[in-house]
N, CA, C and O atoms as CSV, one atom per row, in Angstrom:
chain,resi,resn,atom,element,x,y,z
A,1,MET,N,N,62.785,12.784,150.070
A,1,MET,CA,C,63.205,12.934,151.447
A,1,MET,C,C,63.005,11.602,152.173
A,1,MET,O,O,61.938,10.996,152.073
A,2,ALA,N,N,64.003,11.156,152.887
A,2,ALA,CA,C,63.939,9.888,153.595
A,2,ALA,C,C,63.039,10.015,154.823
A,2,ALA,O,O,63.032,11.038,155.507
A,3,LYS,N,N,62.291,8.960,155.080
A,3,LYS,CA,C,61.421,8.928,156.250
A,3,LYS,C,C,62.256,8.575,157.478
A,3,LYS,O,O,63.044,7.630,157.448
A,4,ILE,N,N,62.084,9.329,158.546
A,4,ILE,CA,C,62.813,9.065,159.782
A,4,ILE,C,C,62.079,7.955,160.537
A,4,ILE,O,O,60.874,8.066,160.766
A,5,PRO,N,N,62.777,6.895,160.923
A,5,PRO,CA,C,62.116,5.815,161.666
A,5,PRO,C,C,61.494,6.343,162.967
A,5,PRO,O,O,62.080,7.177,163.657
A,6,THR,N,N,60.315,5.847,163.280
A,6,THR,CA,C,59.607,6.311,164.469
A,6,THR,C,C,60.393,6.029,165.738
A,6,THR,O,O,60.332,6.810,166.687
A,7,ALA,N,N,61.126,4.929,165.770
A,7,ALA,CA,C,61.952,4.628,166.941
A,7,ALA,C,C,62.972,5.744,167.180
A,7,ALA,O,O,63.262,6.088,168.326
A,8,ALA,N,N,63.506,6.302,166.111
A,8,ALA,CA,C,64.481,7.386,166.244
A,8,ALA,C,C,63.822,8.661,166.754
A,8,ALA,O,O,64.418,9.401,167.537
A,9,VAL,N,N,62.606,8.917,166.316
A,9,VAL,CA,C,61.883,10.115,166.785
A,9,VAL,C,C,61.586,9.990,168.280
A,9,VAL,O,O,61.777,10.940,169.039
A,10,ALA,N,N,61.120,8.819,168.691
A,10,ALA,CA,C,60.838,8.590,170.107
A,10,ALA,C,C,62.116,8.707,170.941
A,10,ALA,O,O,62.109,9.307,172.016
A,11,ALA,N,N,63.197,8.141,170.447
A,11,ALA,CA,C,64.474,8.226,171.156
A,11,ALA,C,C,64.944,9.669,171.258
A,11,ALA,O,O,65.443,10.097,172.298
A,12,ALA,N,N,64.783,10.409,170.180
A,12,ALA,CA,C,65.173,11.828,170.203
A,12,ALA,C,C,64.343,12.604,171.211
A,12,ALA,O,O,64.844,13.535,171.842
A,13,GLY,N,N,63.076,12.230,171.368
A,13,GLY,CA,C,62.231,12.911,172.342
A,13,GLY,C,C,62.675,12.667,173.766
A,13,GLY,O,O,62.728,13.598,174.569
A,14,LEU,N,N,62.998,11.422,174.089
A,14,LEU,CA,C,63.426,11.106,175.451
A,14,LEU,C,C,64.814,11.682,175.757
A,14,LEU,O,O,65.016,12.311,176.796
A,15,ILE,N,N,65.750,11.465,174.856
A,15,ILE,CA,C,67.108,11.974,175.077
A,15,ILE,C,C,67.142,13.494,174.937
A,15,ILE,O,O,67.729,14.192,175.764
A,16,GLY,N,N,66.509,13.992,173.886
A,16,GLY,CA,C,66.502,15.436,173.655
A,16,GLY,C,C,65.743,16.198,174.714
A,16,GLY,O,O,66.140,17.302,175.089
A,17,GLY,N,N,64.651,15.622,175.207
A,17,GLY,CA,C,63.894,16.272,176.275
A,17,GLY,C,C,64.721,16.402,177.534
A,17,GLY,O,O,64.754,17.463,178.157
A,18,TYR,N,N,65.388,15.328,177.910
A,18,TYR,CA,C,66.228,15.388,179.102
A,18,TYR,C,C,67.398,16.358,178.899
A,18,TYR,O,O,67.686,17.192,179.758
A,19,GLY,N,N,68.060,16.231,177.757
A,19,GLY,CA,C,69.202,17.106,177.500
A,19,GLY,C,C,68.811,18.572,177.467
A,19,GLY,O,O,69.526,19.419,178.002
A,20,THR,N,N,67.692,18.874,176.849
A,20,THR,CA,C,67.226,20.260,176.785
A,20,THR,C,C,66.943,20.805,178.185
A,20,THR,O,O,67.352,21.917,178.519
A,21,ALA,N,N,66.249,20.024,178.992
A,21,ALA,CA,C,65.940,20.461,180.360
A,21,ALA,C,C,67.218,20.644,181.181
A,21,ALA,O,O,67.360,21.619,181.919
A,22,ARG,N,N,68.122,19.714,181.044
A,22,ARG,CA,C,69.351,19.775,181.839
A,22,ARG,C,C,70.225,20.966,181.443
A,22,ARG,O,O,70.686,21.716,182.302
A,23,TRP,N,N,70.448,21.133,180.140
A,23,TRP,CA,C,71.384,22.164,179.713
A,23,TRP,C,C,70.788,23.564,179.672
A,23,TRP,O,O,71.520,24.549,179.766
A,24,SER,N,N,69.489,23.663,179.533
A,24,SER,CA,C,68.867,24.992,179.543
A,24,SER,C,C,68.487,25.417,180.956
A,24,SER,O,O,68.327,26.605,181.238
A,25,GLY,N,N,68.343,24.425,181.845
A,25,GLY,CA,C,67.873,24.721,183.187
A,25,GLY,C,C,66.372,24.989,183.227
A,25,GLY,O,O,65.852,25.447,184.245
A,26,ARG,N,N,65.674,24.708,182.132
A,26,ARG,CA,C,64.239,24.977,182.017
A,26,ARG,C,C,63.514,23.671,181.732
A,26,ARG,O,O,63.523,23.171,180.607
A,27,ARG,N,N,62.892,23.133,182.758
A,27,ARG,CA,C,62.212,21.851,182.619
A,27,ARG,C,C,61.081,21.902,181.598
A,27,ARG,O,O,60.809,20.920,180.908
A,28,GLU,N,N,60.428,23.053,181.511
A,28,GLU,CA,C,59.312,23.150,180.561
A,28,GLU,C,C,59.778,23.052,179.109
A,28,GLU,O,O,59.030,22.576,178.254
A,29,LEU,N,N,60.988,23.489,178.821
A,29,LEU,CA,C,61.526,23.332,177.460
A,29,LEU,C,C,61.782,21.859,177.159
A,29,LEU,O,O,61.488,21.375,176.066
A,30,GLY,N,N,62.329,21.159,178.137
A,30,GLY,CA,C,62.524,19.717,177.969
A,30,GLY,C,C,61.200,18.998,177.795
A,30,GLY,O,O,61.091,18.065,176.999
A,31,GLY,N,N,60.197,19.432,178.539
A,31,GLY,CA,C,58.867,18.852,178.410
A,31,GLY,C,C,58.263,19.099,177.040
A,31,GLY,O,O,57.557,18.246,176.501
A,32,ALA,N,N,58.539,20.263,176.482
A,32,ALA,CA,C,58.029,20.580,175.142
A,32,ALA,C,C,58.662,19.668,174.094
A,32,ALA,O,O,57.976,19.187,173.192
A,33,VAL,N,N,59.958,19.433,174.210
A,33,VAL,CA,C,60.649,18.518,173.288
A,33,VAL,C,C,60.078,17.113,173.443
A,33,VAL,O,O,59.761,16.453,172.453
A,34,LEU,N,N,59.948,16.662,174.679
A,34,LEU,CA,C,59.397,15.338,174.967
A,34,LEU,C,C,57.992,15.198,174.385
A,34,LEU,O,O,57.681,14.190,173.749
A,35,ALA,N,N,57.146,16.201,174.600
A,35,ALA,CA,C,55.758,16.143,174.126
A,35,ALA,C,C,55.668,16.173,172.604
A,35,ALA,O,O,54.892,15.422,172.012
A,36,ALA,N,N,56.451,17.027,171.975
A,36,ALA,CA,C,56.401,17.132,170.508
A,36,ALA,C,C,56.829,15.818,169.847
A,36,ALA,O,O,56.177,15.344,168.917
A,37,ALA,N,N,57.911,15.244,170.327
A,37,ALA,CA,C,58.375,13.975,169.757
A,37,ALA,C,C,57.400,12.848,170.090
A,37,ALA,O,O,57.181,11.958,169.268
A,38,GLY,N,N,56.818,12.879,171.275
A,38,GLY,CA,C,55.837,11.869,171.647
A,38,GLY,C,C,54.594,11.935,170.774
A,38,GLY,O,O,54.062,10.904,170.364
A,39,ALA,N,N,54.130,13.149,170.491
A,39,ALA,CA,C,52.958,13.313,169.619
A,39,ALA,C,C,53.259,12.849,168.199
A,39,ALA,O,O,52.442,12.169,167.578
A,40,ALA,N,N,54.423,13.214,167.691
A,40,ALA,CA,C,54.812,12.782,166.340
A,40,ALA,C,C,54.937,11.263,166.277
A,40,ALA,O,O,54.526,10.640,165.298
A,41,SER,N,N,55.502,10.675,167.320
A,41,SER,CA,C,55.651,9.219,167.365
A,41,SER,C,C,54.292,8.544,167.433
A,41,SER,O,O,54.050,7.573,166.716
A,42,ALA,N,N,53.403,9.040,168.281
A,42,ALA,CA,C,52.072,8.445,168.412
A,42,ALA,C,C,51.330,8.476,167.082
A,42,ALA,O,O,50.663,7.508,166.716
A,43,TYR,N,N,51.442,9.567,166.373
A,43,TYR,CA,C,50.797,9.689,165.066
A,43,TYR,C,C,51.335,8.635,164.094
A,43,TYR,O,O,50.571,7.962,163.402
A,44,GLN,N,N,52.652,8.506,164.055
A,44,GLN,CA,C,53.260,7.520,163.154
A,44,GLN,C,C,52.955,6.086,163.592
A,44,GLN,O,O,52.702,5.223,162.750
A,45,TRP,N,N,52.976,5.829,164.893
A,45,TRP,CA,C,52.649,4.482,165.368
A,45,TRP,C,C,51.232,4.109,164.957
A,45,TRP,O,O,50.975,2.974,164.555
A,46,GLN,N,N,50.316,5.063,165.057
A,46,GLN,CA,C,48.930,4.794,164.675
A,46,GLN,C,C,48.838,4.473,163.191
A,46,GLN,O,O,48.118,3.555,162.799
A,47,ARG,N,N,49.551,5.211,162.373
A,47,ARG,CA,C,49.538,4.974,160.924
A,47,ARG,C,C,50.196,3.654,160.556
A,47,ARG,O,O,49.747,2.967,159.639
A,48,GLN,N,N,51.258,3.298,161.268
A,48,GLN,CA,C,52.016,2.099,160.929
A,48,GLN,C,C,51.420,0.818,161.506
A,48,GLN,O,O,51.484,-0.234,160.870
A,49,ALA,N,N,50.843,0.897,162.703
A,49,ALA,CA,C,50.452,-0.330,163.392
A,49,ALA,C,C,49.040,-0.312,163.972
A,49,ALA,O,O,48.607,-1.306,164.554
A,50,GLY,N,N,48.330,0.774,163.830
A,50,GLY,CA,C,46.960,0.836,164.320
A,50,GLY,C,C,46.836,1.488,165.686
A,50,GLY,O,O,47.831,1.703,166.379
A,51,PRO,N,N,45.606,1.798,166.064
A,51,PRO,CA,C,45.382,2.552,167.296
A,51,PRO,C,C,45.743,1.800,168.578
A,51,PRO,O,O,46.220,2.416,169.531
A,52,GLY,N,N,45.528,0.503,168.622
A,52,GLY,CA,C,45.864,-0.257,169.826
A,52,GLY,C,C,47.353,-0.259,170.108
A,52,GLY,O,O,47.787,-0.026,171.236
A,53,THR,N,N,48.128,-0.524,169.073
A,53,THR,CA,C,49.589,-0.523,169.217
A,53,THR,C,C,50.088,0.881,169.525
A,53,THR,O,O,50.999,1.061,170.333
A,54,ALA,N,N,49.491,1.871,168.882
A,54,ALA,CA,C,49.880,3.263,169.149
A,54,ALA,C,C,49.630,3.627,170.605
A,54,ALA,O,O,50.464,4.274,171.238
A,55,ALA,N,N,48.491,3.216,171.133
A,55,ALA,CA,C,48.182,3.499,172.536
A,55,ALA,C,C,49.181,2.815,173.465
A,55,ALA,O,O,49.646,3.412,174.436
A,56,ALA,N,N,49.506,1.558,173.160
A,56,ALA,CA,C,50.455,0.820,173.995
A,56,ALA,C,C,51.843,1.452,173.952
A,56,ALA,O,O,52.490,1.600,174.988
A,57,LEU,N,N,52.300,1.821,172.767
A,57,LEU,CA,C,53.630,2.429,172.648
A,57,LEU,C,C,53.665,3.821,173.260
A,57,LEU,O,O,54.668,4.214,173.855
A,58,THR,N,N,52.587,4.559,173.118
A,58,THR,CA,C,52.530,5.889,173.743
A,58,THR,C,C,52.539,5.746,175.263
A,58,THR,O,O,53.198,6.517,175.959
A,59,GLY,N,N,51.811,4.766,175.769
A,59,GLY,CA,C,51.845,4.501,177.206
A,59,GLY,C,C,53.234,4.114,177.680
A,59,GLY,O,O,53.670,4.539,178.750
A,60,LEU,N,N,53.928,3.309,176.887
A,60,LEU,CA,C,55.302,2.932,177.224
A,60,LEU,C,C,56.220,4.150,177.223
A,60,LEU,O,O,57.078,4.288,178.095
A,61,TYR,N,N,56.037,5.029,176.246
A,61,TYR,CA,C,56.839,6.264,176.147
A,61,TYR,C,C,56.664,7.103,177.418
A,61,TYR,O,O,57.643,7.569,178.002
A,62,VAL,N,N,55.426,7.289,177.833
A,62,VAL,CA,C,55.140,8.085,179.037
A,62,VAL,C,C,55.671,7.374,180.276
A,62,VAL,O,O,56.243,8.012,181.160
A,63,ALA,N,N,55.484,6.053,180.347
A,63,ALA,CA,C,55.990,5.287,181.484
A,63,ALA,C,C,57.519,5.325,181.549
A,63,ALA,O,O,58.098,5.367,182.634
A,64,ALA,N,N,58.158,5.312,180.394
A,64,ALA,CA,C,59.620,5.383,180.354
A,64,ALA,C,C,60.094,6.718,180.918
A,64,ALA,O,O,61.056,6.771,181.685
A,65,PHE,N,N,59.418,7.785,180.536
A,65,PHE,CA,C,59.760,9.103,181.076
A,65,PHE,C,C,59.616,9.098,182.597
A,65,PHE,O,O,60.524,9.517,183.315
A,66,GLY,N,N,58.474,8.624,183.078
A,66,GLY,CA,C,58.244,8.596,184.520
A,66,GLY,C,C,59.179,7.636,185.236
A,66,GLY,O,O,59.678,7.944,186.319
A,67,GLY,N,N,59.418,6.480,184.644
A,67,GLY,CA,C,60.269,5.481,185.263
A,67,GLY,C,C,61.742,5.839,185.283
A,67,GLY,O,O,62.506,5.309,186.089
A,68,SER,N,N,62.141,6.741,184.392
A,68,SER,CA,C,63.551,7.128,184.365
A,68,SER,C,C,63.943,7.901,185.624
A,68,SER,O,O,65.111,7.907,186.012
A,69,HIS,N,N,62.980,8.545,186.254
A,69,HIS,CA,C,63.295,9.343,187.442
A,69,HIS,C,C,63.734,8.479,188.633
A,69,HIS,O,O,64.807,8.729,189.183
A,70,PRO,N,N,62.959,7.485,189.050
A,70,PRO,CA,C,63.451,6.651,190.154
A,70,PRO,C,C,64.657,5.798,189.759
A,70,PRO,O,O,65.518,5.516,190.592
A,71,LEU,N,N,64.718,5.389,188.495
A,71,LEU,CA,C,65.871,4.621,188.039
A,71,LEU,C,C,67.146,5.466,188.111
A,71,LEU,O,O,68.222,4.948,188.410
A,72,ALA,N,N,67.021,6.753,187.840
A,72,ALA,CA,C,68.185,7.651,187.891
A,72,ALA,C,C,68.802,7.700,189.281
A,72,ALA,O,O,70.009,7.896,189.418
A,73,LYS,N,N,67.992,7.526,190.301
A,73,LYS,CA,C,68.522,7.531,191.670
A,73,LYS,C,C,69.398,6.318,191.931
A,73,LYS,O,O,70.250,6.338,192.819
A,74,LYS,N,N,69.186,5.256,191.151
A,74,LYS,CA,C,69.957,4.032,191.338
A,74,LYS,C,C,71.185,3.953,190.430
A,74,LYS,O,O,72.244,3.486,190.851
A,75,ILE,N,N,71.040,4.414,189.172
A,75,ILE,CA,C,72.144,4.234,188.223
A,75,ILE,C,C,72.677,5.536,187.625
A,75,ILE,O,O,73.651,5.513,186.873
A,76,GLY,N,N,72.062,6.649,187.943
A,76,GLY,CA,C,72.498,7.931,187.386
A,76,GLY,C,C,71.536,8.399,186.299
A,76,GLY,O,O,70.813,7.605,185.696
A,77,ALA,N,N,71.549,9.699,186.068
A,77,ALA,CA,C,70.581,10.304,185.152
A,77,ALA,C,C,70.760,9.844,183.707
A,77,ALA,O,O,69.830,9.307,183.107
A,78,TRP,N,N,71.946,10.053,183.150
A,78,TRP,CA,C,72.132,9.689,181.742
A,78,TRP,C,C,71.979,8.183,181.504
A,78,TRP,O,O,71.313,7.795,180.544
A,79,PRO,N,N,72.569,7.322,182.339
A,79,PRO,CA,C,72.341,5.893,182.120
A,79,PRO,C,C,70.857,5.528,182.172
A,79,PRO,O,O,70.400,4.677,181.410
A,80,SER,N,N,70.112,6.164,183.061
A,80,SER,CA,C,68.685,5.904,183.163
A,80,SER,C,C,67.952,6.317,181.892
A,80,SER,O,O,67.142,5.559,181.360
A,81,VAL,N,N,68.239,7.516,181.411
A,81,VAL,CA,C,67.588,8.001,180.188
A,81,VAL,C,C,67.930,7.084,179.013
A,81,VAL,O,O,67.055,6.744,178.216
A,82,LEU,N,N,69.174,6.693,178.906
A,82,LEU,CA,C,69.576,5.819,177.801
A,82,LEU,C,C,68.938,4.438,177.912
A,82,LEU,O,O,68.569,3.846,176.898
A,83,ALA,N,N,68.805,3.924,179.122
A,83,ALA,CA,C,68.194,2.601,179.303
A,83,ALA,C,C,66.724,2.614,178.889
A,83,ALA,O,O,66.285,1.744,178.136
A,84,VAL,N,N,65.963,3.588,179.374
A,84,VAL,CA,C,64.538,3.613,179.024
A,84,VAL,C,C,64.345,3.940,177.553
A,84,VAL,O,O,63.390,3.474,176.932
A,85,THR,N,N,65.237,4.731,176.998
A,85,THR,CA,C,65.164,5.043,175.569
A,85,THR,C,C,65.373,3.781,174.745
A,85,THR,O,O,64.678,3.570,173.751
A,86,GLY,N,N,66.310,2.949,175.141
A,86,GLY,CA,C,66.543,1.696,174.432
A,86,GLY,C,C,65.327,0.789,174.448
A,86,GLY,O,O,65.023,0.136,173.450
A,87,VAL,N,N,64.633,0.746,175.567
A,87,VAL,CA,C,63.427,-0.079,175.675
A,87,VAL,C,C,62.345,0.447,174.727
A,87,VAL,O,O,61.718,-0.329,174.006
A,88,VAL,N,N,62.130,1.758,174.732
A,88,VAL,CA,C,61.095,2.341,173.875
A,88,VAL,C,C,61.450,2.160,172.397
A,88,VAL,O,O,60.590,1.803,171.591
A,89,ALA,N,N,62.689,2.399,172.050
A,89,ALA,CA,C,63.103,2.259,170.650
A,89,ALA,C,C,62.958,0.811,170.181
A,89,ALA,O,O,62.464,0.560,169.081
A,90,ALA,N,N,63.384,-0.134,171.007
A,90,ALA,CA,C,63.264,-1.547,170.622
A,90,ALA,C,C,61.799,-1.949,170.484
A,90,ALA,O,O,61.442,-2.650,169.537
A,91,ALA,N,N,60.961,-1.524,171.397
A,91,ALA,CA,C,59.538,-1.841,171.313
A,91,ALA,C,C,58.918,-1.242,170.056
A,91,ALA,O,O,58.078,-1.865,169.407
A,92,SER,N,N,59.340,-0.035,169.726
A,92,SER,CA,C,58.819,0.617,168.519
A,92,SER,C,C,59.192,-0.161,167.268
A,92,SER,O,O,58.352,-0.386,166.397
A,93,VAL,N,N,60.436,-0.565,167.180
A,93,VAL,CA,C,60.893,-1.330,166.015
A,93,VAL,C,C,60.130,-2.647,165.921
A,93,VAL,O,O,59.648,-3.011,164.848
A,94,LEU,N,N,60.021,-3.352,167.022
A,94,LEU,CA,C,59.339,-4.650,167.005
A,94,LEU,C,C,57.843,-4.522,166.684
A,94,LEU,O,O,57.283,-5.355,165.971
A,95,ALA,N,N,57.221,-3.501,167.201
A,95,ALA,CA,C,55.773,-3.349,167.019
A,95,ALA,C,C,55.386,-2.817,165.630
A,95,ALA,O,O,54.246,-2.986,165.197
A,96,THR,N,N,56.314,-2.191,164.953
A,96,THR,CA,C,55.966,-1.571,163.660
A,96,THR,C,C,56.592,-2.280,162.474
A,96,THR,O,O,56.488,-1.796,161.347
A,97,ARG,N,N,57.245,-3.423,162.702
A,97,ARG,CA,C,57.801,-4.194,161.588
A,97,ARG,C,C,56.685,-4.741,160.734
A,97,ARG,O,O,55.626,-5.120,161.235
A,98,ARG,N,N,56.930,-4.778,159.454
A,98,ARG,CA,C,55.922,-5.341,158.541
A,98,ARG,C,C,56.481,-6.531,157.826
A,98,ARG,O,O,55.789,-7.146,157.014
């Protein structure tokens, strides 16, 4: 079985969390998707790059979620989610390269 890159898991959490909340009308379901992918990503980041990098990337993941809200008021919801997702995914790739 192929290993899913952690950047993809984090991206799926941010995009999937927003999409789930939007299309279901249930914010808590979106939060569950966001949290599950964030926990899985944090675990993999810790294994791949150590606890310090994992903490930094997890903090970025949470900040991206929070920062997407005010950014959405300026550029729209989906563009905001995609922009912060790109930042988190790129940081994940750069921080976990060997």
